[in-house]
KOLLOKE-591785 format. One line per 3 residues: number of its first residue (from 0); for each residue z, y, x of C-alpha. Coordinates in steps of 0.1 Angstrom, whole numbers, plus 5000, padded with zeros to 4 digits. Last residue first. Example, Ala and Ser with C-alpha at 12.3 -4.5 7.8 and 13.67 -1.06 7.14 Angstrom:
// KOLLOKE-591785
1	5071 4989 5137; 5078 4955 5123;
***
This chain:
// KOLLOKE-591785
1020	3243 6957 0561; 3253 6957 0598; 3291 6957 0596;
1017	3292 6933 0564; 3266 6911 0584; 3287 6905 0612;
1014	3316 6899 0599; 3298 6876 0578; 3286 6855 0610;
1011	3320 6860 0628; 3338 6843 0599; 3311 6815 0598;
1008	3310 6808 0636; 3354 6806 0633; 3352 6779 0599;
1005	3324 6759 0624; 3345 6757 0655; 3371 6750 0635;
1002	3351 6722 0617; 3344 6708 0650; 3384 6701 0662;
999	3384 6673 0632; 3366 6650 0658; 3380 6618 0650;
996	3359 6605 0625; 3324 6625 0624; 3323 6659 0616;
993	3305 6659 0585; 3300 6635 0558; 3269 6655 0542;
990	3288 6657 0514; 3321 6665 0537; 3302 6695 0554;
987	3293 6711 0518; 3332 6706 0509; 3346 6719 0537;
984	3325 6750 0535; 3331 6758 0498; 3366 6753 0505;
981	3370 6776 0534; 3351 6799 0516; 3376 6799 0485;
978	3407 6802 0513; 3391 6833 0529; 3387 6847 0493;
975	3418 6841 0487; 3435 6853 0518; 3414 6888 0517;
972	3404 6902 0554; 3373 6878 0557; 3363 6884 0520;
969	3360 6921 0528; 3328 6922 0510; 3318 6893 0492;
966	3297 6861 0507; 3288 6831 0482; 3249 6832 0482;
963	3246 6844 0520; 3274 6818 0530; 3255 6788 0510;
960	3224 6798 0526; 3235 6795 0561; 3252 6766 0550;
957	3222 6745 0535; 3202 6762 0565; 3224 6745 0594;
954	3230 6711 0571; 3191 6704 0571; 3187 6712 0611;
951	3219 6689 0612; 3200 6662 0591; 3162 6668 0606;
948	3182 6665 0644; 3192 6627 0633; 3230 6625 0634;
945	3260 6602 0645; 3247 6605 0688; 3240 6639 0682;
942	3277 6647 0676; 3288 6635 0710; 3283 6666 0730;
939	3305 6689 0705; 3294 6721 0700; 3267 6708 0677;
936	3276 6723 0643; 3288 6753 0662; 3254 6754 0682;
933	3232 6748 0642; 3253 6777 0630; 3243 6800 0657;
930	3211 6787 0655; 3203 6801 0619; 3215 6837 0628;
927	3188 6837 0654; 3161 6821 0626; 3153 6783 0632;
924	3124 6766 0635; 3135 6742 0661; 3113 6756 0688;
921	3122 6791 0679; 3155 6788 0678; 3157 6778 0715;
918	3138 6809 0723; 3165 6829 0729; 3189 6804 0747;
915	3159 6794 0772; 3161 6836 0779; 3199 6834 0782;
912	3198 6798 0804; 3172 6822 0825; 3198 6850 0828;
909	3224 6823 0836; 3202 6807 0868; 3202 6845 0875;
906	3235 6856 0878; 3241 6821 0899; 3212 6831 0923;
903	3230 6864 0924; 3261 6852 0930; 3251 6832 0958;
900	3233 6860 0978; 3261 6886 0976; 3282 6860 0989;
897	3302 6836 0966; 3342 6824 0975; 3349 6859 0986;
894	3371 6866 0957; 3354 6890 0939; 3325 6870 0945;
891	3347 6838 0929; 3360 6859 0899; 3323 6870 0890;
888	3305 6834 0891; 3333 6824 0867; 3335 6855 0845;
885	3298 6850 0839; 3298 6811 0831; 3327 6817 0809;
882	3312 6846 0790; 3279 6823 0787; 3300 6794 0769;
879	3321 6815 0747; 3294 6834 0734; 3272 6810 0730;
876	3294 6791 0708; 3309 6818 0686; 3271 6833 0679;
873	3268 6865 0665; 3290 6893 0678; 3301 6879 0710;
870	3260 6868 0709; 3254 6908 0713; 3284 6911 0738;
867	3267 6883 0758; 3234 6901 0760; 3249 6935 0774;
864	3275 6914 0796; 3238 6901 0813; 3223 6932 0819;
861	3256 6949 0831; 3265 6920 0856; 3228 6920 0865;
858	3226 6951 0873; 3257 6952 0891; 3248 6924 0911;
855	3211 6942 0923; 3230 6967 0936; 3253 6949 0956;
852	3223 6930 0970; 3200 6964 0983; 3173 6945 0995;
849	3155 6936 0959; 3139 6903 0961; 3160 6885 0934;
846	3156 6916 0912; 3117 6916 0915; 3122 6878 0900;
843	3141 6886 0877; 3117 6916 0864; 3090 6889 0865;
840	3108 6863 0847; 3109 6891 0816; 3140 6881 0791;
837	3164 6899 0814; 3147 6933 0804; 3151 6965 0824;
834	3120 6982 0823; 3086 6980 0841; 3084 6989 0881;
831	3107 6971 0897; 3105 6973 0933; 3105 7013 0937;
828	3137 7009 0919; 3147 7050 0923; 3112 7062 0913;
825	3116 7098 0922; 3092 7121 0915; 3089 7158 0933;
822	3090 7190 0923; 3125 7194 0941; 3140 7227 0933;
819	3174 7221 0953; 3199 7214 0923; 3175 7216 0893;
816	3150 7197 0905; 3173 7172 0919; 3191 7169 0885;
813	3157 7166 0861; 3145 7138 0892; 3183 7124 0887;
810	3179 7123 0849; 3145 7114 0840; 3149 7079 0868;
807	3180 7066 0850; 3161 7073 0815; 3130 7054 0826;
804	3151 7028 0841; 3175 7019 0808; 3211 7006 0807;
801	3219 7007 0773; 3242 7028 0758; 3277 7022 0750;
798	3283 7055 0769; 3319 7040 0783; 3293 7011 0801;
795	3305 7024 0836; 3292 7008 0861; 3254 7011 0863;
792	3255 7046 0848; 3286 7064 0865; 3273 7046 0902;
789	3237 7063 0892; 3257 7099 0879; 3278 7101 0913;
786	3247 7085 0935; 3222 7119 0926; 3259 7141 0929;
783	3258 7127 0963; 3226 7136 0971; 3224 7169 0950;
780	3263 7178 0977; 3236 7170 1004; 3209 7193 0994;
777	3234 7217 0989; 3250 7217 1024; 3213 7219 1039;
774	3206 7251 1020; 3239 7271 1028; 3262 7272 1005;
771	3273 7311 0991; 3247 7312 0961; 3257 7276 0951;
768	3293 7290 0940; 3304 7284 0908; 3281 7247 0901;
765	3294 7238 0938; 3328 7238 0928; 3317 7213 0894;
762	3297 7194 0915; 3322 7185 0944; 3350 7181 0922;
759	3327 7152 0902; 3322 7136 0939; 3359 7139 0942;
756	3360 7115 0909; 3333 7089 0915; 3341 7087 0954;
753	3378 7079 0945; 3366 7050 0918; 3341 7038 0948;
750	3365 7038 0972; 3389 7016 0953; 3366 6990 0948;
747	3349 6994 0985; 3351 6954 0991; 3330 6945 0962;
744	3307 6968 0976; 3294 6997 0953; 3293 7027 0978;
741	3268 7009 0998; 3245 6995 0968; 3250 7034 0955;
738	3238 7050 0991; 3206 7026 0995; 3194 7038 0960;
735	3200 7074 0969; 3184 7063 1002; 3160 7050 0990;
732	3145 7074 0966; 3146 7100 0996; 3123 7075 1015;
729	3099 7075 0985; 3102 7106 0980; 3096 7115 1016;
726	3120 7121 1044; 3136 7150 1055; 3167 7161 1032;
723	3173 7121 1016; 3158 7109 1051; 3194 7119 1062;
720	3211 7093 1046; 3225 7072 1074; 3258 7050 1058;
717	3282 7042 1084; 3302 7070 1070; 3298 7077 1033;
714	3332 7082 1023; 3337 7108 1050; 3308 7123 1039;
711	3323 7123 1002; 3357 7137 1015; 3338 7169 1036;
708	3319 7173 1009; 3355 7181 0986; 3367 7200 1011;
705	3333 7226 1018; 3332 7229 0976; 3369 7233 0974;
702	3365 7263 1004; 3336 7277 0983; 3350 7277 0948;
699	3387 7296 0953; 3381 7320 0985; 3344 7330 0982;
696	3344 7323 0947; 3371 7354 0941; 3392 7341 0912;
693	3422 7364 0923; 3449 7366 0900; 3438 7339 0873;
690	3462 7310 0884; 3494 7332 0897; 3486 7360 0878;
687	3480 7342 0842; 3511 7323 0851; 3532 7359 0854;
684	3518 7368 0819; 3493 7393 0820; 3496 7428 0825;
681	3489 7430 0862; 3454 7410 0856; 3439 7447 0851;
678	3444 7461 0888; 3433 7425 0902; 3398 7429 0880;
675	3401 7471 0893; 3407 7457 0927; 3376 7433 0927;
672	3350 7455 0904; 3333 7464 0936; 3297 7476 0923;
669	3274 7447 0929; 3295 7418 0911; 3282 7386 0901;
666	3307 7375 0873; 3304 7337 0865; 3318 7320 0834;
663	3339 7285 0841; 3330 7247 0843; 3301 7244 0814;
660	3301 7206 0803; 3297 7217 0767; 3301 7253 0759;
657	3331 7269 0758; 3335 7309 0762; 3346 7327 0790;
654	3311 7345 0801; 3312 7372 0776; 3354 7379 0785;
651	3337 7395 0814; 3332 7426 0790; 3367 7425 0772;
648	3389 7419 0802; 3364 7453 0823; 3374 7475 0792;
645	3406 7461 0788; 3415 7480 0822; 3385 7488 0844;
642	3345 7493 0848; 3322 7503 0873; 3289 7495 0863;
639	3262 7470 0879; 3278 7441 0870; 3257 7405 0869;
636	3269 7381 0841; 3268 7345 0843; 3276 7316 0816;
633	3262 7325 0781; 3264 7293 0765; 3291 7299 0740;
630	3272 7335 0733; 3298 7356 0716; 3302 7392 0707;
627	3333 7406 0705; 3329 7433 0729; 3304 7438 0758;
624	3276 7434 0735; 3268 7469 0731; 3279 7490 0762;
621	3251 7492 0792; 3233 7460 0782; 3204 7442 0801;
618	3198 7404 0782; 3184 7377 0802; 3172 7345 0787;
615	3151 7350 0758; 3127 7320 0752; 3152 7307 0723;
612	3165 7273 0724; 3206 7280 0727; 3198 7305 0700;
609	3228 7335 0705; 3201 7356 0728; 3174 7353 0701;
606	3200 7362 0671; 3214 7390 0693; 3175 7402 0701;
603	3166 7399 0659; 3197 7421 0652; 3185 7451 0683;
600	3152 7450 0662; 3167 7453 0631; 3188 7483 0643;
597	3159 7502 0658; 3136 7496 0687; 3147 7500 0726;
594	3117 7493 0737; 3091 7507 0716; 3117 7536 0717;
591	3117 7541 0749; 3082 7557 0758; 3091 7585 0736;
588	3120 7602 0764; 3151 7597 0748; 3161 7632 0731;
585	3177 7621 0699; 3189 7590 0714; 3192 7551 0714;
582	3219 7531 0718; 3215 7498 0742; 3202 7463 0741;
579	3175 7453 0769; 3155 7419 0766; 3143 7398 0793;
576	3127 7362 0788; 3099 7370 0762; 3082 7398 0785;
573	3091 7377 0814; 3056 7369 0824; 3049 7405 0844;
570	3081 7395 0870; 3080 7419 0899; 3070 7444 0874;
567	3090 7431 0847; 3119 7430 0864; 3113 7466 0874;
564	3110 7477 0839; 3142 7461 0821; 3166 7474 0857;
561	3147 7511 0850; 3160 7509 0815; 3195 7499 0822;
558	3195 7529 0852; 3188 7552 0823; 3210 7541 0800;
555	3241 7537 0825; 3256 7517 0843; 3244 7483 0836;
552	3254 7451 0829; 3230 7426 0830; 3235 7394 0810;
549	3224 7359 0817; 3214 7326 0798; 3201 7299 0816;
546	3210 7271 0791; 3229 7252 0810; 3224 7261 0847;
543	3190 7256 0860; 3183 7296 0862; 3222 7301 0874;
540	3215 7292 0914; 3181 7298 0926; 3161 7316 0902;
537	3192 7338 0893; 3205 7346 0925; 3168 7354 0938;
534	3162 7374 0909; 3197 7396 0913; 3194 7403 0947;
531	3154 7414 0938; 3168 7436 0905; 3195 7451 0932;
528	3173 7459 0960; 3146 7478 0937; 3175 7497 0917;
525	3189 7507 0954; 3156 7516 0965; 3151 7537 0930;
522	3182 7557 0934; 3198 7555 0901; 3231 7541 0915;
519	3228 7574 0930; 3213 7594 0906; 3238 7584 0877;
516	3265 7585 0902; 3262 7621 0907; 3263 7633 0871;
513	3292 7611 0865; 3310 7630 0896; 3302 7662 0882;
510	3317 7656 0845; 3348 7639 0866; 3361 7672 0880;
507	3362 7684 0847; 3378 7652 0833; 3403 7652 0860;
504	3416 7684 0851; 3416 7670 0819; 3446 7641 0824;
501	3443 7612 0799; 3413 7596 0822; 3435 7583 0850;
498	3426 7551 0856; 3389 7556 0851; 3389 7587 0872;
495	3403 7564 0899; 3377 7539 0896; 3346 7566 0894;
492	3365 7581 0927; 3361 7544 0944; 3325 7545 0934;
489	3320 7578 0950; 3334 7566 0984; 3308 7536 0982;
486	3281 7561 0977; 3299 7580 1007; 3295 7550 1026;
483	3261 7537 1021; 3252 7512 1000; 3233 7482 1016;
480	3222 7468 0978; 3236 7432 0989; 3270 7441 1003;
477	3280 7442 0971; 3272 7407 0962; 3310 7401 0950;
474	3313 7369 0932; 3338 7360 0907; 3349 7336 0885;
471	3361 7332 0847; 3380 7306 0835; 3369 7282 0799;
468	3382 7288 0766; 3399 7268 0738; 3397 7240 0760;
465	3435 7237 0761; 3448 7245 0793; 3419 7271 0792;
462	3437 7288 0764; 3471 7284 0780; 3462 7296 0814;
459	3448 7325 0797; 3474 7336 0775; 3484 7329 0738;
456	3512 7354 0732; 3530 7356 0695; 3548 7385 0674;
453	3545 7411 0705; 3568 7442 0701; 3564 7468 0675;
450	3530 7485 0656; 3534 7519 0662; 3562 7527 0688;
447	3549 7497 0707; 3514 7508 0708; 3527 7543 0722;
444	3550 7526 0755; 3518 7521 0774; 3530 7515 0809;
441	3531 7478 0808; 3500 7479 0795; 3494 7460 0762;
438	3482 7425 0769; 3436 7416 0762; 3424 7404 0734;
435	3445 7422 0706; 3455 7421 0672; 3482 7451 0659;
432	3501 7445 0630; 3510 7479 0610; 3529 7481 0573;
429	3519 7514 0549; 3539 7538 0540; 3531 7570 0556;
426	3496 7561 0551; 3476 7593 0565; 3509 7606 0585;
423	3512 7571 0601; 3476 7571 0614; 3476 7604 0628;
420	3507 7600 0647; 3489 7565 0663; 3453 7591 0667;
417	3471 7608 0693; 3457 7644 0686; 3426 7648 0703;
414	3414 7673 0731; 3377 7669 0739; 3351 7660 0765;
411	3319 7653 0761; 3292 7630 0783; 3254 7635 0766;
408	3236 7604 0752; 3219 7631 0725; 3240 7618 0700;
405	3275 7629 0718; 3290 7606 0743; 3329 7606 0744;
402	3355 7614 0770; 3388 7621 0755; 3413 7642 0767;
399	3451 7634 0751; 3478 7647 0727; 3509 7624 0725;
396	3513 7597 0697; 3486 7571 0716; 3463 7550 0694;
393	3433 7560 0710; 3446 7548 0749; 3431 7512 0732;
390	3462 7488 0724; 3452 7478 0693; 3425 7462 0698;
387	3421 7451 0662; 3442 7470 0642; 3452 7449 0608;
384	3465 7480 0584; 3490 7466 0559; 3490 7481 0522;
381	3516 7473 0500; 3537 7505 0503; 3515 7530 0481;
378	3515 7569 0497; 3477 7570 0503; 3457 7587 0521;
375	3483 7613 0534; 3467 7643 0548; 3464 7649 0584;
372	3425 7653 0584; 3396 7644 0603; 3408 7621 0629;
369	3416 7591 0601; 3378 7583 0600; 3376 7583 0635;
366	3396 7552 0638; 3375 7528 0621; 3372 7516 0584;
363	3371 7482 0574; 3385 7473 0538; 3396 7442 0523;
360	3407 7448 0487; 3438 7437 0466; 3465 7454 0448;
357	3470 7492 0425; 3430 7499 0427; 3411 7527 0429;
354	3437 7555 0451; 3425 7532 0488; 3386 7528 0478;
351	3389 7567 0469; 3406 7576 0501; 3382 7554 0519;
348	3355 7567 0504; 3370 7607 0514; 3372 7592 0549;
345	3338 7582 0549; 3315 7551 0544; 3346 7530 0539;
342	3333 7495 0542; 3341 7467 0521; 3353 7426 0522;
339	3340 7405 0496; 3369 7388 0476; 3384 7353 0474;
336	3392 7350 0514; 3375 7318 0514; 3343 7322 0501;
333	3345 7358 0519; 3343 7339 0551; 3309 7353 0566;
330	3317 7385 0550; 3353 7386 0574; 3328 7377 0601;
327	3304 7403 0597; 3335 7428 0594; 3349 7419 0627;
324	3312 7422 0642; 3303 7456 0622; 3335 7475 0628;
321	3332 7464 0665; 3298 7480 0669; 3316 7509 0645;
318	3340 7512 0673; 3379 7518 0672; 3390 7494 0647;
315	3408 7494 0619; 3413 7465 0590; 3430 7483 0560;
312	3444 7453 0537; 3452 7457 0503; 3485 7436 0494;
309	3480 7405 0469; 3516 7391 0464; 3529 7394 0497;
306	3530 7357 0509; 3500 7350 0484; 3474 7374 0497;
303	3490 7377 0529; 3476 7338 0536; 3438 7351 0536;
300	3445 7377 0559; 3461 7360 0583; 3431 7334 0584;
297	3405 7357 0587; 3426 7376 0614; 3432 7342 0636;
294	3391 7338 0633; 3386 7372 0647; 3410 7362 0673;
291	3395 7331 0683; 3399 7324 0718; 3376 7334 0728;
288	3397 7365 0747; 3432 7360 0750; 3455 7358 0719;
285	3482 7387 0713; 3497 7394 0683; 3515 7426 0683;
282	3540 7435 0659; 3544 7440 0621; 3558 7475 0624;
279	3567 7492 0586; 3601 7500 0597; 3622 7480 0568;
276	3610 7458 0539; 3573 7458 0548; 3583 7449 0582;
273	3602 7417 0573; 3569 7404 0550; 3543 7414 0585;
270	3569 7392 0604; 3568 7361 0582; 3529 7364 0581;
267	3527 7371 0623; 3548 7341 0624; 3525 7318 0598;
264	3494 7333 0616; 3507 7321 0654; 3515 7290 0643;
261	3483 7281 0627; 3462 7299 0657; 3478 7285 0684;
258	3475 7246 0665; 3437 7258 0664; 3422 7266 0633;
255	3396 7243 0612; 3365 7255 0606; 3332 7242 0590;
252	3303 7259 0599; 3272 7274 0577; 3237 7274 0587;
249	3209 7288 0567; 3227 7326 0573; 3260 7320 0594;
246	3281 7306 0567; 3317 7307 0578; 3331 7280 0562;
243	3372 7277 0561; 3399 7256 0571; 3436 7268 0577;
240	3454 7281 0542; 3454 7255 0518; 3443 7224 0541;
237	3465 7236 0566; 3496 7240 0544; 3488 7210 0527;
234	3489 7191 0558; 3521 7204 0572; 3538 7198 0540;
231	3529 7165 0547; 3534 7161 0586; 3502 7158 0596;
228	3495 7180 0619; 3526 7177 0646; 3532 7147 0636;
225	3501 7130 0642; 3495 7154 0672; 3530 7145 0688;
222	3528 7111 0685; 3498 7109 0711; 3516 7124 0734;
219	3505 7166 0745; 3504 7160 0782; 3499 7202 0790;
216	3519 7209 0756; 3553 7212 0771; 3564 7243 0760;
213	3539 7260 0739; 3562 7262 0711; 3549 7257 0674;
210	3570 7228 0662; 3553 7196 0664; 3531 7206 0690;
207	3502 7200 0710; 3468 7198 0687; 3446 7182 0702;
204	3409 7201 0692; 3372 7187 0685; 3347 7219 0690;
201	3336 7202 0724; 3329 7171 0703; 3304 7193 0679;
198	3323 7202 0647; 3301 7204 0619; 3324 7172 0594;
195	3354 7193 0611; 3379 7188 0642; 3406 7174 0655;
192	3416 7156 0685; 3434 7124 0700; 3433 7121 0740;
189	3451 7090 0759; 3458 7077 0724; 3421 7070 0719;
186	3419 7095 0692; 3392 7108 0670; 3403 7129 0638;
183	3382 7144 0608; 3397 7167 0586; 3393 7181 0553;
180	3366 7152 0536; 3359 7146 0503; 3321 7150 0507;
177	3328 7130 0541; 3331 7097 0521; 3295 7104 0508;
174	3278 7102 0541; 3283 7066 0547; 3259 7057 0571;
171	3243 7088 0581; 3284 7106 0582; 3296 7069 0597;
168	3271 7073 0628; 3284 7110 0636; 3323 7097 0629;
165	3311 7064 0653; 3300 7093 0683; 3332 7109 0683;
162	3352 7074 0686; 3333 7068 0719; 3339 7101 0727;
159	3381 7094 0723; 3373 7062 0744; 3353 7034 0749;
156	3346 7010 0782; 3374 7010 0801; 3396 6995 0772;
153	3433 7000 0774; 3436 7028 0746; 3415 7009 0722;
150	3394 7035 0703; 3405 7051 0665; 3388 7069 0642;
147	3406 7084 0617; 3393 7101 0585; 3414 7124 0565;
144	3408 7140 0530; 3401 7110 0518; 3409 7119 0477;
141	3434 7098 0454; 3465 7124 0455; 3465 7127 0492;
138	3444 7102 0504; 3448 7095 0546; 3418 7069 0562;
135	3423 7049 0589; 3398 7029 0609; 3370 7033 0592;
132	3350 7004 0577; 3317 7004 0570; 3290 6987 0548;
129	3255 6999 0546; 3236 7029 0534; 3268 7032 0512;
126	3296 7003 0509; 3330 7019 0515; 3355 6992 0531;
123	3391 7003 0538; 3405 6989 0568; 3434 7007 0570;
120	3452 7030 0545; 3479 7057 0549; 3485 7077 0510;
117	3505 7106 0499; 3509 7112 0461; 3515 7150 0451;
114	3553 7159 0439; 3572 7160 0469; 3547 7186 0484;
111	3560 7209 0458; 3545 7247 0457; 3505 7232 0473;
108	3506 7208 0437; 3470 7196 0450; 3437 7185 0423;
105	3449 7220 0405; 3425 7216 0366; 3419 7247 0362;
102	3413 7265 0326; 3393 7272 0299; 3393 7273 0264;
99	3368 7265 0231; 3378 7261 0195; 3373 7234 0176;
96	3407 7224 0175; 3408 7224 0208; 3376 7221 0229;
93	3375 7218 0270; 3360 7240 0296; 3372 7233 0332;
90	3373 7252 0364; 3387 7229 0393; 3415 7240 0417;
87	3418 7265 0446; 3419 7244 0477; 3404 7209 0469;
84	3382 7229 0444; 3368 7248 0468; 3371 7224 0497;
81	3346 7201 0472; 3321 7231 0470; 3319 7233 0509;
78	3318 7195 0511; 3290 7196 0489; 3270 7224 0509;
75	3280 7206 0540; 3269 7169 0529; 3231 7190 0524;
72	3223 7194 0486; 3219 7180 0450; 3245 7192 0430;
69	3278 7175 0427; 3285 7146 0409; 3326 7128 0410;
66	3345 7158 0416; 3326 7178 0383; 3330 7146 0359;
63	3366 7142 0372; 3370 7178 0363; 3360 7173 0328;
60	3375 7141 0322; 3409 7158 0328; 3399 7188 0309;
57	3390 7165 0277; 3423 7144 0282; 3443 7173 0271;
54	3462 7200 0297; 3492 7205 0292; 3509 7182 0322;
51	3484 7189 0350; 3498 7178 0384; 3509 7144 0366;
48	3477 7139 0349; 3456 7145 0380; 3477 7123 0401;
45	3474 7096 0377; 3433 7097 0374; 3433 7103 0416;
42	3458 7071 0421; 3433 7048 0404; 3403 7068 0414;
39	3409 7061 0453; 3374 7081 0460; 3346 7072 0477;
36	3336 7050 0452; 3306 7024 0465; 3337 6996 0471;
33	3348 6996 0436; 3382 6990 0432; 3410 6962 0443;
30	3432 6970 0466; 3442 6940 0492; 3414 6947 0515;
27	3424 6979 0525; 3459 6976 0536; 3477 7001 0517;
24	3510 7027 0530; 3530 7049 0514; 3529 7080 0538;
21	3568 7089 0542; 3563 7102 0575; 3578 7070 0593;
18	3549 7055 0573; 3522 7081 0588; 3538 7068 0624;
15	3533 7029 0616; 3499 7038 0607; 3493 7050 0641;
12	3511 7020 0654; 3493 6995 0637; 3460 7012 0648;
9	3469 7014 0680; 3475 6975 0683; 3443 6970 0668;
6	3426 6989 0693; 3440 6961 0717; 3471 6962 0738;
3	3476 6934 0762; 3442 6918 0759; 3424 6945 0782;
0	3450 6937 0811;
***
């Protein structure tokens, strides 16, 4: 099967796609150029002259010098400078008649796509730390802005992940080509994803549509990906407007917009352009939390500058901490925005900032600044108001009662005019656009009156399907607190109050309830039950997951402090592991001040919590960090605070970020948020309600776990693995290796594949509901996961790594430590203590004695295949010979013509031959390379009758020497160079009267070996 559709075939398909989109095609080996220059300079120079016709040669030379000479620094810093050149042009200085001038040399004509040169090239060799040949490069005006790494769709052992590893390897071996890179692509036809030079594999994203519709995105075809991103006009738009750097202190991250951001932002800009000429309602941009809304706002602000001729942008948030977070994101991207965002310190300051300019400016402010007066701040039309979380209650057009906290931490109620009306009065001619991560309530007409209708909806279902976010699951543990009826009723009343918070008489009722709630939820016994249960749940089920980060949401500041203190009483060694983040008030007890700290202390805690390697694992919060605070590895949230509506949805979204193999986030509930969750989901899309309307692990993950456990049990019917639970470490190890042996039997091929899939589903379900699973079932699941991991390592070469005994032992021990708290050390192959080596007779003998014969077959098969694949790259004769022997033995085994014992004997024989072949060169005084030529020369059996061995060795050494001296880059891909090389080889052989008459085929074998050798040398140098 693997021969039917190779990587080269797929490469040709991709090249054809680009040719159909109007790209010029070049075959790398046919292009005369400098192999150590990452630029296609001939094309670049002609483009620079074409795009900048009025500039003199000196200006072009200065631009070219800057393009080729970057100051010393990291690759990412150099790439940031290049991206600025690419997006905005290169500032140059030059002299005209002795007078110094300055101008800008543009690298791309973004307004006229046809004025640019677009080239797709394959097999483009580049020489730096070694010789590498990326599969496909896209050049825009001679600049290699896109690198595409492909893997064969039909070879099981490679996949898109192998393409990702290859790209990372290229960054070390040929870093200079990445200075000029805008987009990296990895594809194996099934999966095509794009990212940047700083993207981890989990941040490479698919591009699922050509025209922006969300239909048919689940199984996007590879042509949708390439046509969606790389039509000429689209590629230029992405490069200019949808790639930016976010500078996070020491580190800088290069961000490429996802397809949902690209199309939605373009729609938003069009909608805004229309609104400026009509009613000022730009619309509402709803992209579910965690899918990159803040960055979408950055891309939107950037794109508006050109689309609307530099308007002034006012970014409006409803809370100071949100203002800080969003302002922080804009500040990190200020180079891309080409201006520094500003903070309005007061209403007067906002008025000055608006009056002091007729255009430009990105000004951040909060709702409160508008509530201070009704007078107009500015009559200008070219002001765009971007409101974050545009549908909060504060935006109403009617009067409302608003509950706020004063500086002493006391709840106060005040009557406010609908802020929307005030904002409209303050900026009467501005255009308004709302950005939100949660939907507008169906009852909320005022938001639509201010902003208009939805521009774009990117719902939970789509975000999870695209891998932009992870689902959030829910586990109720209210019962663990043993709350009495009265308390439960009081909590219910609190939810009622929250859902009717506009009603003045409800506020009065609520004030006395709130005081009682604090007393009831803060009861010492209840806090003790809560903390004991959180510690039990965390230590047993969540601590070993990912980075072990968890968040506890407390009802109030005093309760947060009680939780913090109780945790430290029970776990005195956890002072660095647990932290508390909340506001401070003037009337706080003195002892709180040292714990809560100042703003700098909170910023330090935020840094630590975001750092996956920091000891800070548990954060206790009240309101802070519940919106806009991102920690991708955070997977667990303990909720001890009634919340509803968007507040609840915003809070739980803290655990929905993508991180490595995170299955989803888990919200553990101690105050009965289930009904509020259901209620909040009412305003979501129909499919969101269907998919995520009820994510209670007891109803979703636990039944799935029980089902999959049953499936795995059935598959091991007839195999006794009871010792895994009850036995010693040695017996446990034997249970695992025995089970692997059982499931990889040749007659169980289908069962093995099914088991691997089902055991993975079992593992994923368990990661969400482990606290509901009894110990016996948890042990059993750990057993199946150990077997699955081993089967995968043994039978799948997709990881591209060698099989290693210590690594396998370590992996299984770590897995058991996390899943069942096992401290024992398991040695899986008790017979084989040393590292696996085919060239170690002692190891081979141990393998032959193994009781698990199926396992021995797989081990040998994999080790021999590894060795043969090395020969395949270096020695054509041995590779053919050993592959043939190996294939014959395996086929006979699979067809039932050889027993386990017989196939092991055949393989051991082959392993010995491989070992002997390994030593053969040393006996002849030849290097491994030279031995390959010697094998090629002596392949015909009768050759040794015609020549003395010394003669053959002399020809071998001369042949190797000739090739070394005459090799040129890409020789085997250039017909002229190949012809020259063949002539040299034939002359050399003829001089030695090789081959004898009637053995002309021998020359072909030697030629094949020469090509293989040169190819291999080019790859490794």
